[in-house]
VMD Tcl script that draws the C-alpha trace (Angstrom):
set ca {
  {115.84 84.24 105.85}
  {113.30 86.48 105.61}
  {111.35 84.19 103.06}
  {112.12 81.12 105.15}
  {110.45 82.89 108.20}
  {107.63 83.38 106.12}
  {106.87 80.12 104.68}
  {107.28 78.64 108.77}
  {105.20 81.35 109.91}
  {102.76 80.66 107.31}
  {102.87 76.25 107.43}
  {102.33 77.17 111.13}
  {99.03 78.86 110.92}
  {98.15 76.10 108.56}
  {97.60 78.27 105.56}
  {98.65 77.48 101.94}
  {100.47 80.14 99.23}
  {96.88 80.78 98.04}
  {95.56 81.73 101.19}
  {98.22 83.98 102.25}
  {98.90 85.13 98.58}
  {94.91 86.31 98.73}
  {95.57 87.70 102.01}
  {98.04 90.14 100.97}
  {96.82 90.59 97.30}
  {99.41 88.89 95.23}
  {98.87 85.79 93.34}
  {100.45 82.35 94.67}
  {103.67 82.20 92.01}
  {104.54 86.15 93.82}
  {104.39 84.77 97.29}
  {106.26 81.59 96.04}
  {108.92 83.67 94.95}
  {109.15 85.62 98.31}
  {109.44 82.82 99.90}
  {112.51 81.36 97.95}
  {114.05 84.67 98.34}
  {114.12 85.46 94.98}
  {116.09 88.93 94.11}
  {113.32 90.51 92.10}
  {110.61 90.26 94.87}
  {109.74 93.73 95.99}
  {110.37 94.22 99.74}
  {107.02 95.87 100.06}
  {105.36 92.61 99.22}
  {108.00 90.69 101.74}
  {107.16 92.97 104.19}
  {103.50 93.11 103.96}
  {103.47 88.76 104.07}
  {106.05 88.95 106.88}
  {103.20 91.34 108.87}
  {100.44 88.93 107.94}
  {101.55 85.95 109.41}
  {103.06 87.50 112.41}
  {107.35 87.25 111.81}
  {108.91 89.92 113.97}
  {110.46 92.45 111.32}
  {112.65 94.93 113.59}
  {113.49 93.09 116.49}
  {111.17 94.88 118.57}
  {107.29 94.20 119.25}
  {103.96 96.08 120.58}
  {105.38 99.28 122.60}
  {108.79 99.14 121.50}
  {108.40 99.14 117.68}
  {105.15 102.24 118.45}
  {107.89 104.00 120.00}
  {110.58 103.33 117.39}
  {108.17 104.14 114.64}
  {107.08 107.54 116.14}
  {110.69 108.50 116.62}
  {111.13 107.94 113.11}
  {107.99 110.17 112.12}
  {109.57 112.69 114.47}
  {112.99 112.59 112.71}
  {111.91 112.95 109.31}
  {109.42 115.77 110.40}
  {112.56 117.45 110.88}
  {114.39 116.76 107.46}
  {113.15 119.20 104.54}
  {110.38 118.11 102.38}
  {112.25 119.12 99.32}
  {116.47 119.55 98.75}
  {116.99 122.69 96.24}
  {119.89 122.28 94.14}
  {122.27 125.18 95.09}
  {122.30 127.94 92.42}
  {125.36 127.78 90.30}
  {126.30 131.34 89.43}
  {128.11 131.71 86.07}
  {130.63 133.94 87.20}
  {132.34 130.77 89.56}
  {135.64 130.80 89.96}
  {136.45 126.97 89.53}
  {139.96 127.65 88.68}
  {142.17 125.08 90.77}
}
mol new
graphics top color blue
foreach p $ca { graphics top sphere $p radius 0.5 }
foreach p [lrange $ca 0 end-1] q [lrange $ca 1 end] { graphics top cylinder $p $q radius 0.2 }
display resetview
């Protein structure tokens, strides 16, 4: 679905696959794979292509998208940067 939306938006702009591929820094074959929805395509490449041609990725635009991003960043800031494994003691009673 995303690949089809990218292709439709690219064609509406009058761009070739080579045009869009050059703008996002991949070759035309990679972009063709994204547009076909091939599962080995990198999601970052698909998002970059979608953003470049103006496909709405998250159902939000403008201020709403900026607010959602800010909320996501605030939530991530509350999480620890590193998760430490709990120390395992050798005298633990694990006899069930």
